[in-house]
C-alpha positions in Angstrom: 12.2 76.8 93.4 15.5 78.4 92.8 17.3 75.7 94.5 15.4 73.0 92.7 16.7 74.5 89.5 20.3 74.0 90.7 19.5 70.5 91.9 18.2 69.7 88.2 21.2 71.2 86.9 23.4 68.9 88.9 21.4 66.0 87.7 21.5 66.8 84.1 24.3 64.4 83.1 24.3 61.6 85.4 22.2 60.2 88.4 23.4 61.2 91.8 23.2 60.0 95.7 21.7 62.5 98.1 25.2 62.9 99.6 26.7 64.0 96.2 24.1 66.6 95.8 24.6 67.7 99.2 28.3 68.1 98.7 27.7 70.1 95.5 25.2 72.5 97.3 27.7 72.9 100.3 30.7 73.5 98.0 28.4 76.4 96.4 27.5 77.9 99.8 31.2 78.1 100.7 31.9 80.4 97.3 31.2 84.0 96.9 29.1 83.1 94.0 26.5 81.5 96.4 23.0 82.9 95.7 22.0 82.0 99.1 22.8 79.5 101.9 21.1 76.5 101.9 21.0 73.8 104.5 20.6 69.9 104.2 17.0 70.2 105.3 16.4 72.8 102.1 18.1 70.3 100.0 15.7 67.4 101.1 12.6 69.6 100.9 13.8 70.8 97.2 14.3 67.1 96.1 10.6 66.1 97.8 9.1 68.9 95.7 10.9 67.9 92.4 9.7 64.2 92.8 6.2 65.0 93.8 5.9 67.2 90.6 7.6 64.4 88.6 10.8 66.4 87.7 13.2 63.7 89.4 12.9 60.0 89.9 14.8 57.3 91.8 16.5 54.2 90.1 16.9 50.8 91.4 20.1 51.6 92.8 18.9 54.5 95.0 20.3 57.1 92.7 18.5 60.3 92.1 18.0 61.4 88.3 16.4 63.9 86.2 13.1 62.4 84.9 13.6 64.1 81.6 16.7 61.7 81.0 15.1 58.4 81.4 17.7 56.7 79.2 20.4 57.8 81.8 18.6 56.2 84.8 18.8 52.6 83.4 
């Protein structure tokens, strides 16, 4: 749940690819501010959960976006 919140924060301004999201999480993992280490599998599981509950969606270009920002996704 905590990682899902961070992913939603990263998706606040613009749609992202999975690689872009992973880069941001990996960068966070390498800082002293890291709340916990999360591997790529945790990112994928969190994205799956967020998709299932309708918090994120995927546009026609394959970019992931925050579902509350539908205008940005088009």
